[in-house]
RODOGU-327887 format. One record per residue (C-alpha): z negated, x, y; residue in one letter. Coordinates in steps of 0.1 Angstrom, whole numbers, plus 5000, padded with zeros to 4 digits. Example, Ala and Ser with C-alpha at 12.3 -4.5 7.8 and 13.67 -1.06 7.14 Angstrom:
REM residues 2
<r z="4922" x="5123" y="4955" tidren="a"/>
<r z="4929" x="5137" y="4989" tidren="s"/>
***
This chain:
REM residues 483
<r z="5937" x="3668" y="5574" tidren="m"/>
<r z="5935" x="3641" y="5599" tidren="k"/>
<r z="5972" x="3651" y="5606" tidren="n"/>
<r z="5982" x="3645" y="5568" tidren="l"/>
<r z="5963" x="3613" y="5564" tidren="r"/>
<r z="5978" x="3598" y="5593" tidren="t"/>
<r z="6014" x="3608" y="5585" tidren="k"/>
<r z="6008" x="3597" y="5545" tidren="i"/>
<r z="5997" x="3564" y="5555" tidren="f"/>
<r z="6023" x="3556" y="5585" tidren="s"/>
<r z="6048" x="3568" y="5555" tidren="g"/>
<r z="6032" x="3543" y="5529" tidren="v"/>
<r z="6032" x="3515" y="5557" tidren="g"/>
<r z="6067" x="3520" y="5566" tidren="w"/>
<r z="6078" x="3529" y="5532" tidren="s"/>
<r z="6058" x="3500" y="5517" tidren="f"/>
<r z="6070" x="3472" y="5544" tidren="t"/>
<r z="6106" x="3486" y="5539" tidren="s"/>
<r z="6103" x="3479" y="5502" tidren="q"/>
<r z="6088" x="3443" y="5507" tidren="i"/>
<r z="6114" x="3434" y="5527" tidren="v"/>
<r z="6146" x="3449" y="5506" tidren="t"/>
<r z="6128" x="3436" y="5472" tidren="q"/>
<r z="6128" x="3403" y="5487" tidren="l"/>
<r z="6162" x="3404" y="5499" tidren="w"/>
<r z="6173" x="3419" y="5465" tidren="t"/>
<r z="6158" x="3396" y="5449" tidren="f"/>
<r z="6172" x="3366" y="5467" tidren="l"/>
<r z="6207" x="3383" y="5470" tidren="v"/>
<r z="6203" x="3389" y="5427" tidren="m"/>
<r z="6192" x="3348" y="5426" tidren="v"/>
<r z="6223" x="3339" y="5444" tidren="a"/>
<r z="6249" x="3361" y="5423" tidren="l"/>
<r z="6231" x="3346" y="5392" tidren="a"/>
<r z="6241" x="3312" y="5401" tidren="r"/>
<r z="6279" x="3323" y="5410" tidren="l"/>
<r z="6285" x="3347" y="5385" tidren="l"/>
<r z="6280" x="3351" y="5346" tidren="s"/>
<r z="6260" x="3374" y="5328" tidren="p"/>
<r z="6289" x="3388" y="5311" tidren="r"/>
<r z="6299" x="3402" y="5348" tidren="e"/>
<r z="6268" x="3416" y="5356" tidren="f"/>
<r z="6271" x="3433" y="5322" tidren="g"/>
<r z="6307" x="3446" y="5329" tidren="l"/>
<r z="6298" x="3464" y="5358" tidren="v"/>
<r z="6264" x="3476" y="5343" tidren="a"/>
<r z="6285" x="3492" y="5313" tidren="m"/>
<r z="6300" x="3516" y="5347" tidren="v"/>
<r z="6266" x="3520" y="5366" tidren="t"/>
<r z="6251" x="3534" y="5335" tidren="a"/>
<r z="6275" x="3563" y="5332" tidren="l"/>
<r z="6276" x="3567" y="5373" tidren="s"/>
<r z="6244" x="3566" y="5377" tidren="g"/>
<r z="6241" x="3602" y="5350" tidren="f"/>
<r z="6273" x="3617" y="5368" tidren="a"/>
<r z="6252" x="3612" y="5404" tidren="s"/>
<r z="6226" x="3637" y="5394" tidren="l"/>
<r z="6251" x="3668" y="5396" tidren="f"/>
<r z="6262" x="3655" y="5426" tidren="a"/>
<r z="6229" x="3669" y="5442" tidren="e"/>
<r z="6215" x="3694" y="5411" tidren="l"/>
<r z="6186" x="3688" y="5421" tidren="g"/>
<r z="6186" x="3708" y="5457" tidren="l"/>
<r z="6175" x="3679" y="5472" tidren="g"/>
<r z="6135" x="3685" y="5456" tidren="a"/>
<r z="6145" x="3718" y="5459" tidren="a"/>
<r z="6145" x="3720" y="5498" tidren="l"/>
<r z="6115" x="3693" y="5506" tidren="i"/>
<r z="6094" x="3715" y="5483" tidren="q"/>
<r z="6101" x="3748" y="5503" tidren="k"/>
<r z="6084" x="3758" y="5533" tidren="e"/>
<r z="6113" x="3769" y="5556" tidren="e"/>
<r z="6151" x="3765" y="5554" tidren="v"/>
<r z="6177" x="3780" y="5573" tidren="s"/>
<r z="6209" x="3762" y="5588" tidren="d"/>
<r z="6228" x="3784" y="5561" tidren="l"/>
<r z="6207" x="3767" y="5534" tidren="q"/>
<r z="6215" x="3733" y="5547" tidren="l"/>
<r z="6253" x="3740" y="5555" tidren="s"/>
<r z="6254" x="3754" y="5522" tidren="s"/>
<r z="6240" x="3729" y="5501" tidren="v"/>
<r z="6259" x="3702" y="5522" tidren="f"/>
<r z="6288" x="3718" y="5512" tidren="w"/>
<r z="6285" x="3721" y="5475" tidren="l"/>
<r z="6271" x="3683" y="5471" tidren="n"/>
<r z="6303" x="3674" y="5486" tidren="l"/>
<r z="6324" x="3693" y="5464" tidren="t"/>
<r z="6306" x="3682" y="5434" tidren="c"/>
<r z="6308" x="3649" y="5444" tidren="g"/>
<r z="6348" x="3651" y="5447" tidren="v"/>
<r z="6347" x="3667" y="5413" tidren="i"/>
<r z="6332" x="3640" y="5399" tidren="l"/>
<r z="6350" x="3612" y="5420" tidren="s"/>
<r z="6382" x="3624" y="5403" tidren="l"/>
<r z="6367" x="3630" y="5367" tidren="i"/>
<r z="6356" x="3593" y="5368" tidren="f"/>
<r z="6391" x="3581" y="5380" tidren="i"/>
<r z="6410" x="3602" y="5351" tidren="c"/>
<r z="6383" x="3593" y="5330" tidren="g"/>
<r z="6385" x="3555" y="5336" tidren="a"/>
<r z="6408" x="3546" y="5307" tidren="s"/>
<r z="6382" x="3562" y="5283" tidren="l"/>
<r z="6355" x="3546" y="5296" tidren="i"/>
<r z="6371" x="3509" y="5292" tidren="a"/>
<r z="6381" x="3523" y="5255" tidren="s"/>
<r z="6346" x="3532" y="5246" tidren="f"/>
<r z="6333" x="3493" y="5255" tidren="y"/>
<r z="6370" x="3476" y="5246" tidren="r"/>
<r z="6371" x="3461" y="5280" tidren="e"/>
<r z="6401" x="3467" y="5297" tidren="p"/>
<r z="6385" x="3452" y="5333" tidren="a"/>
<r z="6368" x="3487" y="5332" tidren="l"/>
<r z="6394" x="3506" y="5341" tidren="y"/>
<r z="6398" x="3487" y="5378" tidren="g"/>
<r z="6356" x="3489" y="5383" tidren="i"/>
<r z="6357" x="3526" y="5372" tidren="t"/>
<r z="6378" x="3535" y="5399" tidren="i"/>
<r z="6353" x="3517" y="5427" tidren="i"/>
<r z="6325" x="3533" y="5414" tidren="v"/>
<r z="6338" x="3564" y="5413" tidren="s"/>
<r z="6340" x="3565" y="5448" tidren="f"/>
<r z="6302" x="3562" y="5454" tidren="i"/>
<r z="6296" x="3606" y="5442" tidren="f"/>
<r z="6313" x="3609" y="5475" tidren="i"/>
<r z="6299" x="3586" y="5500" tidren="a"/>
<r z="6264" x="3598" y="5486" tidren="n"/>
<r z="6272" x="3632" y="5493" tidren="a"/>
<r z="6274" x="3632" y="5525" tidren="l"/>
<r z="6243" x="3616" y="5538" tidren="v"/>
<r z="6219" x="3638" y="5509" tidren="t"/>
<r z="6212" x="3663" y="5538" tidren="v"/>
<r z="6204" x="3643" y="5566" tidren="q"/>
<r z="6178" x="3621" y="5538" tidren="r"/>
<r z="6163" x="3653" y="5529" tidren="i"/>
<r z="6158" x="3662" y="5567" tidren="l"/>
<r z="6141" x="3631" y="5573" tidren="l"/>
<r z="6119" x="3633" y="5542" tidren="t"/>
<r z="6109" x="3667" y="5553" tidren="r"/>
<r z="6099" x="3655" y="5581" tidren="e"/>
<r z="6082" x="3628" y="5571" tidren="m"/>
<r z="6102" x="3605" y="5595" tidren="e"/>
<r z="6103" x="3577" y="5570" tidren="f"/>
<r z="6102" x="3548" y="5596" tidren="r"/>
<r z="6139" x="3559" y="5602" tidren="t"/>
<r z="6143" x="3561" y="5568" tidren="l"/>
<r z="6128" x="3526" y="5560" tidren="s"/>
<r z="6150" x="3512" y="5588" tidren="i"/>
<r z="6180" x="3524" y="5577" tidren="a"/>
<r z="6171" x="3513" y="5542" tidren="d"/>
<r z="6166" x="3482" y="5554" tidren="v"/>
<r z="6195" x="3471" y="5571" tidren="i"/>
<r z="6220" x="3487" y="5545" tidren="a"/>
<r z="6206" x="3461" y="5518" tidren="r"/>
<r z="6207" x="3436" y="5537" tidren="i"/>
<r z="6242" x="3443" y="5551" tidren="l"/>
<r z="6253" x="3449" y="5517" tidren="s"/>
<r z="6238" x="3419" y="5502" tidren="g"/>
<r z="6258" x="3397" y="5531" tidren="v"/>
<r z="6290" x="3415" y="5516" tidren="a"/>
<r z="6284" x="3408" y="5480" tidren="v"/>
<r z="6273" x="3377" y="5479" tidren="v"/>
<r z="6304" x="3365" y="5506" tidren="f"/>
<r z="6329" x="3383" y="5481" tidren="m"/>
<r z="6312" x="3363" y="5451" tidren="a"/>
<r z="6317" x="3331" y="5470" tidren="v"/>
<r z="6357" x="3340" y="5476" tidren="l"/>
<r z="6355" x="3342" y="5437" tidren="g"/>
<r z="6361" x="3378" y="5437" tidren="l"/>
<r z="6339" x="3377" y="5405" tidren="s"/>
<r z="6328" x="3414" y="5392" tidren="y"/>
<r z="6346" x="3433" y="5418" tidren="w"/>
<r z="6318" x="3419" y="5443" tidren="s"/>
<r z="6291" x="3434" y="5421" tidren="l"/>
<r z="6315" x="3469" y="5417" tidren="a"/>
<r z="6315" x="3475" y="5456" tidren="w"/>
<r z="6284" x="3468" y="5466" tidren="q"/>
<r z="6270" x="3500" y="5459" tidren="p"/>
<r z="6297" x="3518" y="5478" tidren="l"/>
<r z="6292" x="3498" y="5510" tidren="i"/>
<r z="6257" x="3500" y="5511" tidren="m"/>
<r z="6259" x="3539" y="5512" tidren="s"/>
<r z="6287" x="3537" y="5538" tidren="c"/>
<r z="6263" x="3519" y="5558" tidren="i"/>
<r z="6238" x="3543" y="5550" tidren="l"/>
<r z="6257" x="3569" y="5558" tidren="n"/>
<r z="6266" x="3561" y="5595" tidren="l"/>
<r z="6232" x="3549" y="5605" tidren="i"/>
<r z="6217" x="3584" y="5590" tidren="l"/>
<r z="6242" x="3604" y="5608" tidren="w"/>
<r z="6237" x="3589" y="5641" tidren="r"/>
<r z="6200" x="3594" y="5633" tidren="r"/>
<r z="6201" x="3630" y="5623" tidren="s"/>
<r z="6207" x="3660" y="5650" tidren="n"/>
<r z="6222" x="3682" y="5623" tidren="w"/>
<r z="6255" x="3688" y="5612" tidren="r"/>
<r z="6269" x="3711" y="5588" tidren="p"/>
<r z="6284" x="3745" y="5602" tidren="s"/>
<r z="6317" x="3756" y="5583" tidren="f"/>
<r z="6297" x="3783" y="5566" tidren="i"/>
<r z="6287" x="3787" y="5528" tidren="f"/>
<r z="6267" x="3814" y="5510" tidren="s"/>
<r z="6257" x="3813" y="5472" tidren="f"/>
<r z="6231" x="3837" y="5478" tidren="a"/>
<r z="6214" x="3820" y="5505" tidren="s"/>
<r z="6207" x="3790" y="5481" tidren="i"/>
<r z="6204" x="3811" y="5446" tidren="r"/>
<r z="6167" x="3802" y="5448" tidren="e"/>
<r z="6172" x="3765" y="5457" tidren="l"/>
<r z="6198" x="3766" y="5426" tidren="l"/>
<r z="6171" x="3780" y="5401" tidren="n"/>
<r z="6146" x="3754" y="5414" tidren="f"/>
<r z="6166" x="3730" y="5413" tidren="g"/>
<r z="6181" x="3736" y="5376" tidren="a"/>
<r z="6148" x="3725" y="5363" tidren="n"/>
<r z="6147" x="3695" y="5387" tidren="v"/>
<r z="6182" x="3688" y="5370" tidren="l"/>
<r z="6172" x="3692" y="5336" tidren="g"/>
<r z="6144" x="3667" y="5340" tidren="t"/>
<r z="6165" x="3642" y="5360" tidren="s"/>
<r z="6188" x="3643" y="5330" tidren="t"/>
<r z="6163" x="3636" y="5304" tidren="l"/>
<r z="6150" x="3609" y="5326" tidren="d"/>
<r z="6180" x="3593" y="5334" tidren="y"/>
<r z="6195" x="3589" y="5298" tidren="w"/>
<r z="6159" x="3578" y="5285" tidren="t"/>
<r z="6162" x="3550" y="5310" tidren="r"/>
<r z="6198" x="3545" y="5305" tidren="s"/>
<r z="6202" x="3545" y="5270" tidren="l"/>
<r z="6192" x="3513" y="5261" tidren="d"/>
<r z="6221" x="3500" y="5286" tidren="k"/>
<r z="6246" x="3523" y="5274" tidren="i"/>
<r z="6238" x="3513" y="5234" tidren="l"/>
<r z="6234" x="3474" y="5241" tidren="i"/>
<r z="6265" x="3473" y="5257" tidren="g"/>
<r z="6284" x="3491" y="5231" tidren="k"/>
<r z="6271" x="3474" y="5201" tidren="f"/>
<r z="6260" x="3434" y="5216" tidren="f"/>
<r z="6285" x="3431" y="5244" tidren="g"/>
<r z="6284" x="3427" y="5282" tidren="s"/>
<r z="6270" x="3394" y="5280" tidren="a"/>
<r z="6234" x="3408" y="5261" tidren="s"/>
<r z="6237" x="3438" y="5282" tidren="l"/>
<r z="6240" x="3410" y="5316" tidren="g"/>
<r z="6206" x="3396" y="5301" tidren="l"/>
<r z="6189" x="3432" y="5295" tidren="y"/>
<r z="6202" x="3443" y="5326" tidren="s"/>
<r z="6189" x="3414" y="5347" tidren="r"/>
<r z="6158" x="3417" y="5331" tidren="a"/>
<r z="6153" x="3455" y="5336" tidren="h"/>
<r z="6163" x="3451" y="5375" tidren="m"/>
<r z="6136" x="3419" y="5381" tidren="v"/>
<r z="6109" x="3442" y="5362" tidren="l"/>
<r z="6108" x="3476" y="5357" tidren="v"/>
<r z="6132" x="3486" y="5384" tidren="f"/>
<r z="6112" x="3466" y="5409" tidren="r"/>
<r z="6079" x="3492" y="5392" tidren="v"/>
<r z="6101" x="3519" y="5397" tidren="n"/>
<r z="6112" x="3510" y="5433" tidren="s"/>
<r z="6074" x="3507" y="5447" tidren="l"/>
<r z="6062" x="3537" y="5426" tidren="s"/>
<r z="6094" x="3558" y="5437" tidren="r"/>
<r z="6086" x="3548" y="5472" tidren="m"/>
<r z="6046" x="3564" y="5474" tidren="i"/>
<r z="6059" x="3594" y="5453" tidren="s"/>
<r z="6085" x="3604" y="5481" tidren="n"/>
<r z="6055" x="3603" y="5507" tidren="v"/>
<r z="6033" x="3617" y="5484" tidren="f"/>
<r z="6055" x="3645" y="5475" tidren="f"/>
<r z="6061" x="3664" y="5510" tidren="p"/>
<r z="6026" x="3656" y="5517" tidren="a"/>
<r z="6012" x="3672" y="5485" tidren="m"/>
<r z="6036" x="3700" y="5491" tidren="s"/>
<r z="6020" x="3707" y="5523" tidren="s"/>
<r z="5987" x="3709" y="5506" tidren="i"/>
<r z="5993" x="3723" y="5473" tidren="r"/>
<r z="5976" x="3753" y="5475" tidren="d"/>
<r z="5943" x="3731" y="5476" tidren="d"/>
<r z="5941" x="3719" y="5443" tidren="k"/>
<r z="5912" x="3695" y="5452" tidren="e"/>
<r z="5932" x="3680" y="5480" tidren="r"/>
<r z="5959" x="3675" y="5457" tidren="v"/>
<r z="5938" x="3656" y="5434" tidren="k"/>
<r z="5922" x="3633" y="5456" tidren="r"/>
<r z="5954" x="3626" y="5471" tidren="a"/>
<r z="5970" x="3619" y="5439" tidren="y"/>
<r z="5940" x="3599" y="5424" tidren="l"/>
<r z="5946" x="3578" y="5460" tidren="k"/>
<r z="5982" x="3571" y="5452" tidren="a"/>
<r z="5983" x="3566" y="5419" tidren="i"/>
<r z="5953" x="3536" y="5425" tidren="n"/>
<r z="5977" x="3521" y="5451" tidren="v"/>
<r z="6010" x="3522" y="5426" tidren="v"/>
<r z="5991" x="3503" y="5399" tidren="t"/>
<r z="5973" x="3481" y="5428" tidren="l"/>
<r z="6007" x="3467" y="5431" tidren="v"/>
<r z="6023" x="3472" y="5401" tidren="t"/>
<r z="6001" x="3457" y="5377" tidren="f"/>
<r z="5998" x="3428" y="5389" tidren="p"/>
<r z="6036" x="3423" y="5395" tidren="l"/>
<r z="6043" x="3428" y="5361" tidren="t"/>
<r z="6020" x="3412" y="5340" tidren="l"/>
<r z="6022" x="3382" y="5368" tidren="g"/>
<r z="6061" x="3380" y="5355" tidren="l"/>
<r z="6051" x="3384" y="5318" tidren="f"/>
<r z="6030" x="3353" y="5329" tidren="a"/>
<r z="6056" x="3334" y="5346" tidren="t"/>
<r z="6084" x="3342" y="5327" tidren="s"/>
<r z="6097" x="3310" y="5314" tidren="h"/>
<r z="6093" x="3290" y="5346" tidren="n"/>
<r z="6108" x="3324" y="5366" tidren="f"/>
<r z="6138" x="3324" y="5349" tidren="v"/>
<r z="6145" x="3288" y="5350" tidren="l"/>
<r z="6133" x="3283" y="5387" tidren="t"/>
<r z="6158" x="3312" y="5398" tidren="f"/>
<r z="6184" x="3324" y="5380" tidren="f"/>
<r z="6191" x="3287" y="5359" tidren="g"/>
<r z="6194" x="3272" y="5321" tidren="s"/>
<r z="6222" x="3295" y="5313" tidren="q"/>
<r z="6198" x="3326" y="5317" tidren="w"/>
<r z="6171" x="3310" y="5291" tidren="v"/>
<r z="6178" x="3342" y="5269" tidren="e"/>
<r z="6165" x="3365" y="5296" tidren="m"/>
<r z="6127" x="3350" y="5292" tidren="v"/>
<r z="6123" x="3372" y="5256" tidren="p"/>
<r z="6137" x="3403" y="5271" tidren="i"/>
<r z="6114" x="3398" y="5305" tidren="l"/>
<r z="6086" x="3396" y="5286" tidren="q"/>
<r z="6095" x="3428" y="5263" tidren="a"/>
<r z="6096" x="3449" y="5295" tidren="l"/>
<r z="6067" x="3440" y="5306" tidren="s"/>
<r z="6050" x="3471" y="5283" tidren="l"/>
<r z="6074" x="3494" y="5295" tidren="l"/>
<r z="6068" x="3484" y="5333" tidren="g"/>
<r z="6028" x="3490" y="5330" tidren="i"/>
<r z="6036" x="3525" y="5312" tidren="s"/>
<r z="6061" x="3535" y="5338" tidren="t"/>
<r z="6037" x="3526" y="5365" tidren="a"/>
<r z="6013" x="3549" y="5351" tidren="a"/>
<r z="6029" x="3579" y="5348" tidren="g"/>
<r z="6054" x="3570" y="5375" tidren="s"/>
<r z="6038" x="3603" y="5400" tidren="l"/>
<r z="6035" x="3628" y="5373" tidren="n"/>
<r z="6068" x="3640" y="5386" tidren="g"/>
<r z="6052" x="3647" y="5422" tidren="a"/>
<r z="6024" x="3670" y="5409" tidren="i"/>
<r z="6047" x="3695" y="5388" tidren="f"/>
<r z="6073" x="3697" y="5422" tidren="m"/>
<r z="6043" x="3701" y="5446" tidren="s"/>
<r z="6031" x="3726" y="5426" tidren="q"/>
<r z="6060" x="3744" y="5418" tidren="g"/>
<r z="6061" x="3739" y="5383" tidren="a"/>
<r z="6096" x="3725" y="5377" tidren="a"/>
<r z="6104" x="3743" y="5344" tidren="r"/>
<r z="6071" x="3731" y="5331" tidren="a"/>
<r z="6078" x="3697" y="5340" tidren="h"/>
<r z="6112" x="3704" y="5322" tidren="f"/>
<r z="6100" x="3715" y="5291" tidren="r"/>
<r z="6072" x="3689" y="5289" tidren="l"/>
<r z="6100" x="3659" y="5299" tidren="s"/>
<r z="6124" x="3673" y="5267" tidren="l"/>
<r z="6099" x="3665" y="5243" tidren="i"/>
<r z="6082" x="3631" y="5256" tidren="l"/>
<r z="6121" x="3617" y="5267" tidren="k"/>
<r z="6132" x="3624" y="5233" tidren="s"/>
<r z="6107" x="3604" y="5221" tidren="l"/>
<r z="6117" x="3574" y="5243" tidren="g"/>
<r z="6154" x="3584" y="5231" tidren="i"/>
<r z="6140" x="3575" y="5196" tidren="f"/>
<r z="6124" x="3547" y="5205" tidren="g"/>
<r z="6153" x="3527" y="5220" tidren="v"/>
<r z="6174" x="3536" y="5191" tidren="i"/>
<r z="6147" x="3521" y="5168" tidren="v"/>
<r z="6149" x="3494" y="5186" tidren="g"/>
<r z="6184" x="3483" y="5182" tidren="l"/>
<r z="6176" x="3471" y="5151" tidren="k"/>
<r z="6160" x="3436" y="5166" tidren="w"/>
<r z="6184" x="3439" y="5193" tidren="g"/>
<r z="6178" x="3439" y="5234" tidren="a"/>
<r z="6144" x="3428" y="5227" tidren="v"/>
<r z="6134" x="3452" y="5203" tidren="g"/>
<r z="6150" x="3481" y="5226" tidren="v"/>
<r z="6124" x="3465" y="5251" tidren="a"/>
<r z="6098" x="3463" y="5232" tidren="l"/>
<r z="6100" x="3499" y="5212" tidren="f"/>
<r z="6109" x="3516" y="5244" tidren="y"/>
<r z="6079" x="3505" y="5260" tidren="g"/>
<r z="6054" x="3513" y="5231" tidren="l"/>
<r z="6065" x="3552" y="5235" tidren="v"/>
<r z="6067" x="3553" y="5269" tidren="t"/>
<r z="6033" x="3541" y="5270" tidren="l"/>
<r z="6020" x="3569" y="5241" tidren="f"/>
<r z="6042" x="3597" y="5264" tidren="n"/>
<r z="6015" x="3587" y="5292" tidren="t"/>
<r z="5986" x="3603" y="5275" tidren="y"/>
<r z="6002" x="3640" y="5271" tidren="p"/>
<r z="6022" x="3635" y="5306" tidren="g"/>
<r z="5990" x="3633" y="5327" tidren="i"/>
<r z="5968" x="3657" y="5307" tidren="t"/>
<r z="5993" x="3686" y="5309" tidren="i"/>
<r z="5999" x="3675" y="5347" tidren="a"/>
<r z="5969" x="3673" y="5358" tidren="g"/>
<r z="5954" x="3707" y="5345" tidren="r"/>
<r z="5977" x="3716" y="5376" tidren="l"/>
<r z="5953" x="3704" y="5398" tidren="i"/>
<r z="5918" x="3704" y="5381" tidren="g"/>
<r z="5919" x="3665" y="5368" tidren="m"/>
<r z="5915" x="3651" y="5334" tidren="n"/>
<r z="5926" x="3621" y="5316" tidren="y"/>
<r z="5894" x="3602" y="5324" tidren="g"/>
<r z="5898" x="3608" y="5362" tidren="d"/>
<r z="5931" x="3594" y="5356" tidren="f"/>
<r z="5920" x="3558" y="5337" tidren="i"/>
<r z="5889" x="3555" y="5360" tidren="k"/>
<r z="5916" x="3555" y="5390" tidren="a"/>
<r z="5937" x="3527" y="5368" tidren="i"/>
<r z="5910" x="3510" y="5349" tidren="s"/>
<r z="5903" x="3486" y="5379" tidren="a"/>
<r z="5937" x="3474" y="5390" tidren="p"/>
<r z="5949" x="3467" y="5355" tidren="f"/>
<r z="5915" x="3449" y="5347" tidren="l"/>
<r z="5919" x="3428" y="5378" tidren="c"/>
<r z="5958" x="3424" y="5368" tidren="s"/>
<r z="5947" x="3412" y="5329" tidren="l"/>
<r z="5924" x="3392" y="5342" tidren="t"/>
<r z="5947" x="3374" y="5366" tidren="m"/>
<r z="5971" x="3373" y="5340" tidren="g"/>
<r z="5956" x="3353" y="5316" tidren="i"/>
<r z="5943" x="3324" y="5342" tidren="f"/>
<r z="5981" x="3320" y="5350" tidren="v"/>
<r z="5991" x="3318" y="5315" tidren="i"/>
<r z="5964" x="3289" y="5311" tidren="l"/>
<r z="5973" x="3271" y="5344" tidren="t"/>
<r z="6003" x="3250" y="5332" tidren="p"/>
<r z="5974" x="3238" y="5304" tidren="r"/>
<r z="5959" x="3223" y="5331" tidren="w"/>
<r z="5988" x="3207" y="5349" tidren="l"/>
<r z="6008" x="3173" y="5340" tidren="p"/>
<r z="6035" x="3180" y="5310" tidren="s"/>
<r z="6064" x="3165" y="5325" tidren="n"/>
<r z="6064" x="3191" y="5357" tidren="l"/>
<r z="6093" x="3208" y="5368" tidren="p"/>
<r z="6097" x="3244" y="5362" tidren="s"/>
<r z="6099" x="3253" y="5400" tidren="v"/>
<r z="6065" x="3234" y="5407" tidren="e"/>
<r z="6046" x="3250" y="5375" tidren="l"/>
<r z="6059" x="3281" y="5388" tidren="l"/>
<r z="6045" x="3274" y="5422" tidren="g"/>
<r z="6009" x="3264" y="5407" tidren="f"/>
<r z="6009" x="3298" y="5387" tidren="q"/>
<r z="6018" x="3322" y="5417" tidren="v"/>
<r z="5991" x="3307" y="5439" tidren="m"/>
<r z="5968" x="3305" y="5411" tidren="t"/>
<r z="5973" x="3346" y="5403" tidren="g"/>
<r z="5972" x="3355" y="5440" tidren="v"/>
<r z="5944" x="3339" y="5449" tidren="l"/>
<r z="5922" x="3353" y="5415" tidren="i"/>
<r z="5939" x="3388" y="5419" tidren="y"/>
<r z="5926" x="3390" y="5457" tidren="w"/>
<r z="5893" x="3377" y="5449" tidren="i"/>
<r z="5894" x="3400" y="5423" tidren="l"/>
<r z="5900" x="3433" y="5442" tidren="i"/>
<r z="5879" x="3420" y="5470" tidren="a"/>
<r z="5848" x="3418" y="5449" tidren="a"/>
<r z="5855" x="3449" y="5430" tidren="c"/>
<r z="5860" x="3466" y="5465" tidren="k"/>
<r z="5891" x="3489" y="5450" tidren="i"/>
<r z="5896" x="3524" y="5467" tidren="d"/>
<r z="5934" x="3515" y="5468" tidren="g"/>
<r z="5926" x="3481" y="5484" tidren="y"/>
<r z="5899" x="3494" y="5507" tidren="l"/>
<r z="5922" x="3519" y="5519" tidren="e"/>
<r z="5951" x="3494" y="5531" tidren="i"/>
<r z="5926" x="3474" y="5548" tidren="v"/>
<r z="5919" x="3504" y="5569" tidren="r"/>
<r z="5955" x="3514" y="5573" tidren="y"/>
<r z="5961" x="3475" y="5588" tidren="f"/>
<r z="5928" x="3476" y="5608" tidren="k"/>
<r z="5940" x="3508" y="5623" tidren="a"/>
<r z="5974" x="3493" y="5627" tidren="i"/>
<r z="5957" x="3460" y="5644" tidren="k"/>
<r z="5934" x="3482" y="5672" tidren="a"/>
<r z="5963" x="3505" y="5681" tidren="g"/>
<r z="5984" x="3476" y="5692" tidren="a"/>
***
């Protein structure tokens, strides 16, 4: 128990540190690019990545989760997964290359032909590193994964900004994912001792494919729910509107998802290792969701409260139309964070089929929300998508909780303190400009709002002695004592 606890908090510590670094760096790169490029250029690349991201799911076939969940894996299985993933990656690349003209025709944007050709090679690059990443995750080597991710993001960020400065426009954005994936390949192949053998056995991975098929089905539904908004906005409202929406989504929801996914990636293998002890899994989940909401709720509500000054300060006046979209997405950010670890429960308990069936219903409701919201443009899509996702948290958490003996009341108790502290902080942050001279520039107003929010939130969570906060304090004290 102590060893698992140590691994969990070490993994969370390394992952959290890398997330802070990479999120800050990614944000700085995004701000630099927003000053160099227009919303339309961002929208053009987002049109292709909305489709390529979906195709990437089929490159792995859900086998990553299957390998992590399985107690023991053989070299035959690992090699078979590697060659199958690589084959799928090559096929998907060829499909996108051949379909580049169709994508350009669908959006009525000729520039998408070349962008699609570049983006297509990401499938091969990602397939080459899948097994190495899986093995490091199984061994809970999050230090290695975190360092690799930080290096890849920093170097690819430098490259894309340099390309934008040279005047390469949207081409710089199109190249970034491929550059980052290639750097990750170099690092993880060097750090991993495993190498694929020239062997393949379909029989050896049949069981993995059965598990992976349900994971793939769930991931497909989840992806279309998360990406249909961008596809439809790009189709009906054009690249400029999609550029505004995608940047707002990147600033808020993507950040929330990244932080939530980071903790989920640590707790999934941890909970899988103790899956037969339901009470321990339940305690691990409640601590995890407490930590997730402790970080993501103030981030979401803080961005809602500072959205106007935030956009003007970092992105400039040409992006001011992003403000109402960013505010509308705050509801989606809250509900996404609340339900972010449900999948880890299903996967750790080997209930991939049940997860898929539930997702089929809940994600269909999410798609309905996106379609209804189209009537009111990008803001309407963001708002209705968030409302449906918030509604979905109750059945999602209730059904997942039954697998580990947890009820919805346990969940509400775990997230209530972070939410109330974040809400109180958000109210003070909104009111802060009213107490200051009206002629202050946006950067100074934002500075005062951020300082007010950080101070009030820290006082509140310390005074309330929130479990997640105390766990974080104990973790850093242990690190200090060890040093």
